[in-house]
C-alpha positions in Angstrom: -4.3 -12.2 10.9 -7.0 -9.9 9.6 -6.0 -7.3 7.0 -7.6 -4.5 9.0 -5.1 -5.4 11.9 -2.2 -4.2 9.7 -3.8 -0.9 8.6 -4.4 1.5 11.5 -6.4 4.6 10.7 -3.3 6.8 10.8 -1.8 4.8 8.0 -4.4 6.0 5.5 -4.0 9.1 3.4 -6.6 10.6 1.2 -5.3 13.0 -1.6 -1.7 11.9 -1.2 0.7 13.6 -3.7 1.5 11.8 -6.9 3.8 13.1 -9.6 5.7 10.0 -10.4 6.2 6.5 -9.2 9.4 7.5 -7.4 7.8 10.4 -5.8 4.9 8.3 -4.6 7.4 5.8 -3.1 9.4 8.6 -1.5 6.3 10.1 0.0 5.2 6.7 1.2 8.6 6.1 2.8 8.4 9.3 4.9 4.7 8.8 5.6 5.4 5.4 7.1 8.6 6.6 8.9 6.5 9.1 10.7 4.3 6.2 12.0 6.9 3.5 12.4 9.8 5.1 14.2 12.0 1.9 13.9 11.9 2.1 10.1 14.3 4.6 8.4 12.7 6.5 5.5 15.7 6.2 3.3 16.1 2.5 3.9 12.4 1.9 3.3 12.6 4.0 0.1 15.5 1.9 -1.2 13.8 -1.3 -0.3 10.6 -0.3 -2.1 12.6 0.9 -5.2 14.6 -2.3 -5.2 11.4 -4.3 -5.3 10.1 -2.2 -8.1 13.2 -2.9 -10.1 12.3 -6.7 -10.1 9.0 -5.8 -11.7 6.2 -3.3 -11.2 3.9 -3.7 -8.3 1.2 -2.1 -10.3 -1.3 -5.0 -10.5 -3.8 -3.3 -12.9 -7.0 -1.5 -12.6 -5.3 1.6 -11.1 -3.9 -0.4 -8.1 -0.3 -0.7 -6.9 0.9 -2.8 -4.0 4.5 -1.7 -3.3 6.1 -3.9 -0.7 9.3 -5.0 0.9 10.8 -6.8 3.8 12.9 -5.0 6.3 15.0 -6.2 9.3 14.0 -3.1 11.3 10.3 -3.7 10.9 8.8 -5.5 14.0 5.3 -6.3 12.6 3.5 -6.4 9.3 2.3 -2.9 8.5 0.2 -1.5 5.7 -0.5 1.9 4.4 -3.3 3.0 2.0 -2.9 6.0 -0.2 -5.5 7.5 -2.5 -3.4 9.7 -4.8 -4.5 13.2 -5.7 -3.6 12.5 -9.4 -3.0 9.0 -11.0 0.6 8.2 -11.9 2.3 5.9 -14.3 3.4 2.9 -12.2 4.4 0.7 -15.2 1.4 -1.4 -14.3 0.7 -4.7 -16.1 -2.3 -3.2 -17.9 -0.7 0.2 -18.6 -3.3 2.0 -16.5 -2.2 4.8 -14.2 -2.4 4.1 -10.5 -4.5 6.1 -8.1 -4.8 3.6 -5.2 -1.6 2.4 -3.5 -1.6 -0.2 -0.7 2.0 -0.5 0.7 3.1 -3.4 2.8 6.2 -3.5 5.0 7.0 -6.9 6.6 9.7 -8.1 9.0 12.5 -9.8 7.1 11.9 -13.2 8.6 8.2 -13.4 7.9 8.3 -14.6 4.3 5.2 -16.9 4.5 3.1 -14.2 6.2 4.3 -11.7 3.7 3.1 -13.7 0.8 -0.3 -14.6 2.5 -1.1 -11.0 3.3 0.1 -9.8 -0.1 -2.2 -12.3 -1.8 -5.2 -11.4 0.3 -4.7 -7.7 -0.4 -4.3 -8.3 -4.2 -7.4 -10.5 -4.2 -9.5 -8.0 -2.4 -8.4 -5.1 -4.6 -9.3 -7.0 -7.7 -13.0 -6.7 -6.6 -14.6 -3.9 -8.6 -16.9 -2.8 -5.9 -14.1 -2.4 -3.4 -12.1 -0.3 -5.9 -15.2 1.8 -6.6 -15.8 2.4 -2.9 -12.2 3.4 -2.3 -12.3 5.8 -5.3 -15.6 7.4 -4.1 -14.1 7.9 -0.6 -13.3 11.7 -0.1 -11.6 11.7 3.3 -9.2 9.6 5.4 -12.2 8.6 7.6 -14.2 7.5 4.5 -11.2 5.4 3.3 -10.9 3.8 6.8 -14.6 3.1 6.9 -14.4 1.4 3.5 -11.5 -0.8 4.6 -13.3 -1.6 7.9 -16.5 -2.6 6.1 -14.6 -4.8 3.4 -11.5 -6.1 5.2 -12.5 -7.2 8.7 -13.1 -10.8 7.5 -10.1 -11.0 5.2 -6.7 -12.4 6.1 
């Protein structure tokens, strides 16, 4: 599976609202619910929040990868948000987060979940990729960046 296959253009949001970690997760839940009708926004929010309680998904360098598995999810789906204002995500390096890549995975796909999560984390650790994402100033620019960098990943 290629990473770009899990991130359709409509799942990208430039200038997404920040505020706090909980508000970002809430916005993300409703954002994905609008695109994945089978997934309930409240259930997704609770799943993402439960995962955060296990430990922050803020991986450092201003990046967070909130994720959860859901029985109602039919295929691995990602969303990319570039926040309007960085938020405290309790990241391992203490840096505020401005780029959020969410991952929602069918409950039974544990191995695939870990593989895709690892590939996303590895790619977002590359400074040039983070720079390109931060310099993007529209949904289209974010999508072009992901297309250019992620077509061979997965």
